[in-house]
C-alpha positions as CSV (number, residue, x, y, z in Angstrom):
1,M,50.3,112.8,139.7
2,L,52.0,111.5,141.7
3,K,54.1,109.5,139.2
4,Q,54.8,113.2,137.8
5,I,56.0,114.3,141.0
6,L,58.1,111.3,141.9
7,S,59.6,111.9,137.9
8,K,61.2,115.5,139.0
9,L,63.1,114.6,142.5
10,P,66.9,113.4,142.0
11,R,67.5,109.8,141.3
12,K,70.3,108.3,144.2
13,L,73.3,106.7,142.4
14,S,72.9,103.0,142.1
15,K,74.9,100.8,144.0
16,P,77.8,100.2,141.2
17,D,77.9,103.8,140.3
18,Q,78.5,104.8,144.1
19,V,81.4,101.6,143.8
20,D,83.1,103.2,140.9
21,S,83.0,106.8,142.2
22,A,85.0,105.7,145.6
23,G,87.7,104.3,143.1
24,S,87.3,101.0,144.0
25,D,86.5,98.6,141.2
26,S,85.5,94.8,141.6
27,G,88.7,92.8,141.0
28,N,88.3,92.8,137.0
29,I,90.6,94.9,134.6
30,T,88.2,96.2,131.7
31,A,88.8,98.0,128.2
32,N,87.8,101.8,129.1
33,S,88.8,104.1,126.0
34,G,87.8,106.7,128.3
35,N,90.5,106.0,130.9
36,G,94.3,105.8,129.5
37,F,95.0,103.9,132.4
38,Q,92.9,100.8,132.3
39,C,94.1,97.4,131.0
40,T,92.5,94.7,129.2
41,N,92.1,91.9,131.1
42,V,93.1,89.4,128.7
43,G,93.2,86.0,131.6
44,S,89.0,86.8,132.2
45,A,88.8,83.1,131.5
46,L,91.2,82.2,134.3
47,S,89.7,81.3,137.4
48,S,90.5,83.9,140.3
49,K,92.5,81.8,141.6
50,L,95.5,81.8,139.1
51,N,94.3,85.8,137.7
52,V,97.5,87.6,138.9
53,V,95.7,91.0,138.3
54,K,92.5,90.6,140.6
55,R,95.1,90.0,143.6
56,V,96.7,93.0,143.3
57,S,94.3,95.2,141.5
58,S,92.0,97.5,143.4
59,A,93.6,98.3,146.7
60,V,96.9,98.7,145.0
61,F,96.2,100.3,141.8
62,P,92.8,102.4,142.2
63,T,90.9,103.7,138.6
64,S,90.8,106.7,140.0
65,I,94.2,107.7,140.3
66,A,94.4,107.6,136.2
67,A,90.7,110.7,136.9
68,G,92.8,113.6,134.1
69,V,95.0,111.9,132.4
70,E,95.0,112.2,129.0
71,A,95.6,110.0,126.7
72,V,97.9,109.3,123.7
73,E,98.3,106.5,120.8
74,A,100.2,104.1,122.2
75,H,101.8,103.3,118.9
76,L,103.5,106.7,118.7
77,S,107.3,107.0,119.5
78,F,108.3,109.1,122.0
79,K,109.9,111.3,119.9
80,D,106.9,112.4,117.7
81,V,105.1,113.7,120.8
82,S,105.8,117.2,122.6
83,N,107.2,116.9,126.2
84,S,104.0,117.5,127.6
85,Q,102.4,114.3,126.0
86,K,105.0,112.3,127.1
87,Q,104.1,111.3,130.6
88,N,100.6,110.1,128.7
89,L,102.8,108.7,126.1
90,F,104.5,106.3,128.9
91,V,101.3,105.3,130.3
92,S,99.6,104.4,127.5
93,K,102.5,102.4,126.3
94,L,102.6,100.6,129.5
95,N,98.7,99.8,128.9
96,L,99.6,98.5,125.7
97,C,102.2,96.3,127.1
98,C,99.8,95.6,129.8
99,E,97.7,92.8,127.2
100,V,99.3,89.1,127.9
101,H,99.5,87.5,123.9
102,E,100.3,83.7,123.1
103,F,103.5,82.8,121.5
104,S,100.8,81.7,118.3
105,D,100.4,85.4,117.5
106,P,104.0,86.7,117.0
107,D,103.0,89.8,115.3
108,K,101.7,91.6,119.0
109,Q,104.2,89.7,120.5
110,D,106.7,91.8,118.2
111,L,104.5,94.9,118.8
112,K,105.0,94.7,122.4
113,R,108.2,93.6,122.7
114,Q,109.2,97.2,120.6
115,A,107.0,99.1,123.1
116,L,108.6,97.6,126.3
117,I,111.8,98.5,125.0
118,E,111.0,102.2,124.5
119,L,110.1,102.0,127.4
120,V,113.0,100.9,128.6
121,D,115.2,103.8,127.0
122,F,112.8,106.3,128.2
123,V,113.3,105.6,131.6
124,S,117.2,105.2,130.8
125,S,117.0,108.8,129.0
126,G,116.0,110.0,132.6
127,S,113.8,112.7,131.2
128,A,110.5,110.5,132.7
129,K,109.4,111.9,135.8
130,F,107.1,109.7,137.3
131,S,103.7,111.1,138.5
132,E,101.5,109.1,140.6
133,P,99.2,107.5,137.2
134,A,102.7,107.1,135.9
135,I,104.0,104.9,139.0
136,A,101.0,103.2,139.4
137,A,101.0,102.1,135.2
138,V,104.5,100.6,135.8
139,C,103.8,98.6,139.0
140,K,100.6,97.3,137.1
141,M,102.3,96.1,134.1
142,C,105.0,94.4,136.0
143,A,102.1,92.6,137.8
144,V,100.5,91.8,134.8
145,N,103.8,90.2,133.3
146,L,106.1,88.7,136.0
147,F,103.6,88.0,138.5
148,R,101.9,83.7,137.8
149,I,101.9,81.1,138.7
150,F,104.7,78.2,138.3
151,P,104.0,74.4,137.0
152,P,104.3,71.7,139.6
153,K,108.0,70.8,139.6
154,Y,109.0,67.4,137.7
155,R,112.7,67.0,138.8
156,S,114.2,63.9,140.0
157,N,115.8,65.3,142.4
158,S,113.6,65.0,145.8
159,A,115.3,67.0,148.1
160,G,113.3,70.3,145.6
161,G,115.8,72.9,144.3
162,E,118.2,72.5,141.5
163,A,121.0,69.9,142.2
164,E,124.8,70.6,141.5
165,D,124.7,68.3,138.0
166,E,121.5,69.3,137.5
167,E,121.1,71.6,134.3
168,P,119.2,74.7,134.6
169,M,115.4,74.6,132.7
170,F,114.8,78.1,131.3
171,D,112.2,80.1,130.7
172,P,110.7,80.2,127.5
173,A,109.5,83.7,127.7
174,W,112.6,84.9,129.0
175,S,112.8,87.5,126.1
176,H,110.1,89.9,127.2
177,L,110.6,88.6,130.8
178,Q,114.1,89.8,130.8
179,I,112.3,93.5,129.2
180,V,110.0,93.9,132.5
181,Y,112.7,93.1,134.8
182,D,114.7,95.2,133.4
183,L,111.9,98.0,133.4
184,L,111.7,97.5,136.9
185,L,115.0,97.7,138.7
186,R,115.7,100.9,136.8
187,F,112.0,102.4,137.7
188,I,113.1,101.8,141.4
189,S,117.0,102.5,140.6
190,Y,115.5,105.8,139.6
191,G,116.6,108.9,141.4
192,S,113.9,111.5,141.7
193,L,111.4,108.4,142.2
194,D,109.7,109.5,144.9
195,A,109.6,106.6,147.8
196,K,106.5,107.8,149.4
197,V,104.3,107.9,146.7
198,A,105.6,104.6,145.5
199,K,105.5,102.0,148.0
200,K,101.9,103.1,148.1
201,Y,102.1,100.5,144.9
202,V,104.8,98.7,145.6
203,D,103.6,97.4,149.0
204,H,103.2,94.6,150.9
205,S,101.3,92.6,148.4
206,F,103.8,93.3,145.6
207,I,107.0,92.2,147.5
208,V,105.5,89.4,148.9
209,R,104.6,88.3,144.9
210,L,107.9,89.4,144.0
211,L,109.5,87.0,146.8
212,D,107.1,84.2,145.1
213,L,109.1,84.4,141.6
214,F,112.5,83.3,143.5
215,D,111.0,79.6,143.2
216,S,111.5,80.2,139.3
217,E,114.1,77.3,137.8
218,D,115.2,80.0,135.5
219,P,118.6,81.0,136.9
220,R,118.6,84.4,135.2
221,E,115.5,85.6,136.4
222,R,116.1,84.6,140.5
223,D,119.3,87.2,139.1
224,C,117.3,89.7,138.2
225,L,115.4,89.5,141.1
226,K,118.0,89.5,143.5
227,T,119.0,93.0,142.0
228,I,115.8,93.9,142.5
229,L,114.6,93.1,145.9
230,H,118.2,94.4,147.5
231,R,117.5,98.2,145.8
232,I,114.1,97.5,147.1
233,Y,114.9,96.7,150.1
234,G,117.9,99.8,150.0
235,K,115.0,102.2,148.9
236,F,111.6,101.4,150.6
237,M,112.9,101.2,154.6
238,V,109.8,101.6,155.4
239,H,109.4,97.7,154.1
240,R,112.5,96.7,155.5
241,P,110.9,94.8,158.7
242,F,108.1,93.1,156.6
243,I,111.0,91.7,153.9
244,R,113.1,90.4,156.8
245,K,109.9,88.3,158.2
246,A,108.7,87.0,154.4
247,V,112.3,85.7,153.6
248,S,112.7,84.2,157.1
249,N,108.9,82.6,156.7
250,I,110.2,81.5,153.2
251,I,113.3,79.8,155.3
252,Y,110.8,78.2,157.5
253,R,108.7,76.7,154.9
254,F,111.3,75.1,153.1
255,V,113.6,73.6,156.2
256,L,110.4,72.2,158.3
257,E,108.2,71.7,155.6
258,T,109.0,71.5,151.8
259,E,112.5,71.2,151.8
260,R,111.6,72.1,148.0
261,H,113.1,76.5,146.8
262,N,114.8,76.9,144.4
263,G,116.2,80.4,145.2
264,I,117.6,80.2,148.6
265,A,120.9,80.7,147.4
266,E,120.1,83.9,146.2
267,L,117.9,84.8,149.0
268,L,121.2,84.2,151.2
269,E,123.3,86.6,148.8
270,I,120.9,89.3,149.6
271,F,121.4,89.3,153.1
272,G,124.3,88.4,153.1
273,S,125.1,92.9,152.7
274,V,121.9,93.0,154.7
275,I,123.7,91.7,157.8
276,S,126.7,93.3,157.0
277,G,124.8,97.1,157.4
278,F,123.6,96.0,160.6
279,A,123.5,98.8,163.1
280,L,125.1,97.6,166.4
281,P,123.9,96.6,169.2
282,L,122.0,93.7,167.5
283,K,118.8,93.7,167.8
284,E,117.2,90.5,168.9
285,E,115.0,90.3,165.7
286,H,118.4,89.6,164.3
287,K,119.7,87.1,166.5
288,M,116.4,85.0,166.0
289,F,117.0,85.5,162.2
290,L,120.3,83.3,162.7
291,W,119.2,81.1,165.1
292,R,115.7,80.0,163.8
293,A,116.5,80.5,160.4
294,L,120.4,80.5,158.7
295,I,121.6,77.6,161.9
296,P,118.9,75.6,161.0
297,L,119.4,75.8,157.5
298,H,121.9,73.6,157.7
299,K,119.8,70.4,157.7
300,P,118.5,69.8,154.5
301,K,119.9,67.5,152.2
302,S,120.3,70.4,149.3
303,I,122.6,72.1,151.4
304,G,125.6,72.1,148.9
305,I,123.2,74.8,146.6
306,Y,123.5,77.7,149.1
307,H,126.1,76.7,151.9
308,Q,128.8,79.2,150.7
309,P,126.8,82.3,150.4
310,L,124.8,80.8,154.6
311,T,128.8,80.2,155.6
312,Y,129.2,84.2,154.8
313,C,125.6,85.3,156.2
314,V,126.6,83.2,159.4
315,V,130.6,84.7,159.7
316,Q,129.1,88.6,159.0
317,F,127.1,87.9,162.3
318,I,130.3,86.7,164.6
319,D,131.9,90.0,162.9
320,K,129.0,92.0,164.2
321,D,128.7,90.4,167.3
322,P,131.6,87.3,168.4
323,K,129.9,86.5,171.4
324,L,127.4,84.6,168.6
325,A,130.5,82.4,167.7
326,S,129.7,79.3,170.6
327,V,126.0,79.8,169.9
328,V,127.0,78.8,166.0
329,I,128.7,76.1,166.8
330,K,126.6,74.5,169.2
331,G,124.1,74.5,165.9
332,L,126.6,73.1,164.1
333,L,127.3,69.8,166.2
334,K,123.4,69.7,166.3
335,Y,123.0,69.4,162.8
336,W,126.0,67.9,161.8
337,P,125.8,64.8,158.9
338,V,126.3,61.4,159.8
339,T,126.4,59.6,156.5
340,N,126.7,62.3,154.3
341,S,130.4,62.6,154.2
342,Q,130.7,65.2,151.6
343,K,128.0,67.6,153.7
344,E,130.5,67.1,156.6
345,L,133.6,68.4,154.9
346,M,131.3,71.5,154.2
347,F,130.4,71.5,158.1
348,I,134.5,71.6,159.0
349,S,135.0,74.1,156.0
350,E,132.4,76.3,157.3
351,L,133.4,75.3,161.1
352,E,137.0,76.5,160.6
353,E,135.5,80.3,159.2
354,V,133.8,79.9,162.2
355,L,136.8,79.2,164.6
356,E,138.8,81.6,163.0
357,M,136.6,84.6,164.7
358,T,135.9,83.3,167.6
359,G,137.5,84.1,170.6
360,M,138.7,82.4,173.4
361,V,135.9,82.7,176.1
362,E,133.4,81.7,173.4
363,F,135.7,78.5,172.1
364,Q,135.9,77.8,176.3
365,K,132.0,77.1,175.8
366,I,132.7,74.7,173.1
367,M,135.6,73.1,173.5
368,V,134.5,70.0,174.9
369,P,131.4,68.9,172.3
370,L,133.6,69.9,169.6
371,F,136.6,68.5,170.1
372,R,134.7,65.5,171.0
373,R,133.0,65.5,166.9
374,I,136.7,66.1,165.6
375,G,137.9,63.1,167.5
376,C,135.5,61.2,165.7
377,L,136.3,63.0,162.1
378,L,140.3,62.2,162.6
379,N,139.0,58.6,162.8
380,S,136.7,59.0,159.4
381,S,136.9,55.6,156.9
382,H,136.8,58.4,154.3
383,Y,139.7,59.9,154.1
384,Q,138.8,63.6,152.4
385,V,137.0,64.2,155.6
386,A,139.7,62.6,157.8
387,E,142.2,64.6,156.0
388,R,140.0,67.9,156.4
389,A,140.0,67.4,160.4
390,H,143.8,66.5,160.4
391,L,144.0,70.0,158.8
392,L,142.7,72.2,161.3
393,W,145.8,72.3,163.2
394,N,147.2,74.3,160.2
395,N,145.6,77.1,161.3
396,E,147.8,79.1,163.3
397,H,144.4,80.9,165.6
398,I,142.7,77.8,166.1
399,L,146.6,76.2,166.8
400,N,146.7,79.1,169.1
401,L,143.2,77.9,170.5
402,I,144.0,74.5,171.1
403,S,146.7,75.1,172.9
404,H,145.9,76.9,175.7
405,N,143.5,74.8,176.4
406,R,145.3,71.5,175.6
407,Q,145.1,69.9,179.0
408,V,141.4,69.7,177.9
409,I,141.7,69.3,174.6
410,V,144.9,66.9,174.0
411,P,143.1,63.7,176.0
412,L,139.7,63.6,173.8
413,V,141.5,63.3,170.4
414,F,144.2,61.2,171.6
415,S,142.7,58.2,171.5
416,A,141.8,58.8,167.6
417,L,145.0,59.5,167.3
418,E,146.5,56.2,168.2
419,R,143.5,54.7,167.0
420,N,144.4,55.7,163.2
421,A,148.4,55.0,163.3
422,Q,147.5,51.4,164.3
423,N,144.0,50.6,161.4
424,H,143.9,53.7,159.0
425,W,144.1,52.6,155.7
426,N,144.8,56.1,153.7
427,Q,148.5,56.3,153.6
428,A,147.7,60.1,153.7
429,V,145.8,59.9,156.7
430,L,148.4,58.2,158.9
431,N,151.0,60.4,157.6
432,L,149.0,63.5,158.9
433,T,148.4,61.3,162.7
434,L,151.8,60.4,162.8
435,N,152.1,64.9,162.5
436,L,149.6,65.3,164.3
437,R,150.9,63.2,167.7
438,R,154.4,64.6,167.5
439,M,153.0,68.1,167.7
440,F,151.1,67.2,170.7
441,Y,154.7,66.1,172.5
442,E,156.4,69.0,171.3
443,M,153.6,71.2,172.5
444,D,153.5,69.3,176.0
445,E,155.2,66.1,176.0
446,E,154.5,65.4,179.5
447,L,150.7,65.6,179.0
448,A,151.3,63.7,175.9
449,I,152.5,60.7,177.4
450,A,150.5,61.1,180.4
451,C,147.6,60.7,177.3
452,Q,149.7,57.5,175.8
453,R,149.9,56.3,179.9
454,K,146.2,56.1,180.4
455,L,145.6,55.1,176.7
456,E,147.7,51.7,177.4
457,E,145.9,51.6,180.9
458,E,142.6,51.8,179.3
459,D,143.4,49.2,176.6
460,S,144.7,46.5,179.4
461,R,141.4,47.3,181.3
462,L,139.7,46.9,177.4
463,S,141.8,43.5,177.3
464,M,141.6,42.0,180.5
465,A,137.6,41.9,180.1
466,A,137.7,40.7,176.8
467,E,139.7,38.2,177.9
468,K,137.4,37.8,181.1
469,R,134.6,37.0,178.9
470,R,135.8,34.9,176.5
471,L,136.7,32.4,179.5
472,T,133.0,32.9,180.6
473,W,132.0,32.2,177.5
474,E,133.7,29.0,177.8
475,R,132.4,27.6,180.7
476,L,129.0,28.6,180.4
477,E,129.6,26.4,177.0
478,N,131.4,23.5,178.9
479,A,128.2,23.6,181.6
480,A,125.7,23.6,178.8
481,A,127.6,20.4,176.8
482,L,127.4,18.2,180.3
483,Q,123.7,18.2,180.7
484,P,122.4,15.6,179.5
485,F,119.6,15.3,176.9
486,A,116.2,13.1,176.5
487,G,116.6,13.0,172.6
488,N,116.0,16.4,171.2
489,I,114.1,17.2,175.0
490,L,116.5,18.7,177.2
491,V,115.5,16.4,181.1
492,Q,115.0,18.7,183.8
493,E,116.8,18.2,186.7
494,K,117.0,19.1,189.8
495,P,119.2,22.9,189.7
496,A,122.3,22.7,191.0
497,A,124.8,25.3,192.2
498,C,126.2,26.7,189.0
499,S,130.2,27.6,190.0
500,V,130.5,29.9,187.0
501,A,130.5,33.6,187.5
502,C,128.6,35.2,185.1
């Protein structure tokens, strides 16, 4: 009797059913014939760490989104279905492209490639309308195909990244990846895309995984990523602070820990245009990015790979706020290379660009340590470094700054010019030195003569000190020679007063 009564009572839903009804799956993507949005989990054999879809599935792409979406055969063409069914066919083709095939299965590869091309053509036609299920399907398909773990780097370059003399490495799957990137770019750039809906799927997790792809060794992939990230930054204003913070973290890790990353140049190219759009006055956050990220990027040995976009970013900051010029020059002096002449040439080139935008007040703050460094550069035994340092005086703006502060600057570099005139091995550097010394005499003859006289006095004083040391050592040697020896052992005698002044 009791069993009959209990059997008539309504059953409570099981725990898995409750989870499914709430719209959050367990993280695995399984085949579901009743749901046109579900994708097949091809990578179920992989661990949870390597399963890309698991990282972005349940929270970013909830299953409840697909409710009410009518499944359409994915192998149909868009021209073979009615306009009302094109949206559903679009989602079905996206789900078909979520399957990742091995290279050993060319038939399925070709089928997927054809579907991807049809998707790109459909979006390019302008007839696509991105509903929320379609937006979620696009993001899921891109996540499955693009987000992956790169193999360890076996490059010989210990500094990381591509060296200037190294051949780039190309991804063998690029023929498919390129179409997926093209679809993602057209999707982000689509005029009628609702950013308020799309930001739920192009979220922080999606952006972080996208930024991870910048470490790809394929320059074609990094170039696509550069364009896509720039469009995301422009489309989703709500994500801009997060993108800046995430890129800063990549730079911190590169400078302070690994010094290995392939995409620093591309990230800096993006930020070159981002910095030019900063509103005035600059926020403290933006200045911190300059101090803590851009200036320390001058330290790594691989700076030659990204120095050009780095210089552009620095110049953009100074263009926004000229008061930052002295901060940048102090940073350059802090990280100035000592034994790497190629880095010195890059630093001198950047220094000239910064000085061209530096005002008199900011110049006076840093001119003493700056021209002490320039004096060392004038004496460099590497002729290209010495030559490039001499050519700074050919810049009219820099020459104007120097002439107005010649009482301080000329004494700092005059001795370096004299040493060059006497000792430098390169004839081109010697000629530049003589021209520069002549320029100082024409600029302020009295100051140049005073510097010459002071230099002669200093040389005389040093010569006298050297002669005094020589005589002292000579007397010491003579005194030591007079000491008696017993065999090889020095006989201890009563110390006598020594007239030698040490």
